[in-house]
C-alpha positions, 0 to 999 in steps of 0.5 A, spaced: 447 549 601 445 557 604 450 560 610 446 566 610 444 567 618 440 573 618 433 574 618 427 571 621 425 563 620 418 562 620 418 559 626 419 565 630 415 569 626 409 564 627 411 565 635 410 572 635 404 573 631 401 569 636 403 573 642 401 579 639 394 576 638 394 573 644 395 580 647 391 583 643 385 578 644 386 579 652 387 587 652 382 590 647 376 587 652 379 591 658 379 597 655 373 597 655 372 597 663 377 602 664 374 606 661 369 610 665 361 609 664 359 616 665 363 619 659 361 613 654 355 616 653 356 623 654 361 626 649 356 630 645 354 634 652 363 635 653 364 637 646 359 642 645 362 645 652 368 646 649 366 648 643 360 654 648 367 656 652 372 656 646 368 661 643 365 664 649 373 666 650 373 670 644 367 673 644 366 681 645 358 681 648 355 675 651 347 676 654 342 671 655 334 673 652 329 669 653 333 662 655 338 663 648 345 665 649 346 670 644 354 673 643 358 677 638 364 673 636 371 675 632 368 677 626 362 681 629 356 676 628 352 675 633 352 668 633 346 664 637 345 659 641 338 656 642 333 650 643 329 648 637 324 642 638 329 636 641 335 639 639 340 645 641 341 649 635 347 654 633 346 660 628 350 666 626 347 672 624 340 669 624 342 665 618 341 657 617 343 652 622 348 648 625 346 642 630 350 641 637 345 637 641 340 631 640 334 629 644 334 634 648 328 636 653 330 642 656 336 647 657 337 653 659 342 659 660 342 664 666 348 668 668 350 667 677 356 670 680 359 672 673 359 666 670 355 663 666 350 657 667 349 652 663 343 646 665 340 641 659 336 635 661 335 630 656 329 626 653 332 620 657 332 624 664 340 625 663 342 632 666 348 635 665 350 642 669 356 645 667 359 653 670 363 656 664 368 662 665 366 668 660 371 674 660 370 681 661 363 679 664 
C-alpha cells in the first residue's frame, strides 16, 4: 500500500478545472462590455495619429502643401503623407508608398497656433479630429 500523500488527486484537478472554466465563461463576455465601444473601430486611426506624432517629434521641417503633409525625417529624406483615392499613404522621397488608413473620404491638414490639426472623414460618415504638437514650429 502506498502511503505517499504528496501530489493532487483526480478530484482536486477536476474541481480546479471546473472552477477555472466557469470563471472563463463568465469573464470573457464581460470583457466586451468593459472596453469603450468608440475604440473598437478606431484602432487604425489612433495608431496612425501615434505614428504621425512620433515622426513629427523628430522632424527637422514640417509644412503643408495642397493638403498634403511634408516633413524631413532624421535621415534627411522628405516624407509625404497624402490622401490617394480612399487611402492615406506615406511616401519617402517620392518612392513607393505605405498605406496608413483605409476608406477615407476626406483628410485635411492645417496649422493653427503652432500646432498641426488633422481632420479625417471616413466613408461611413465618421469624423476624427486631432491636434498634434510640432516641436520648433
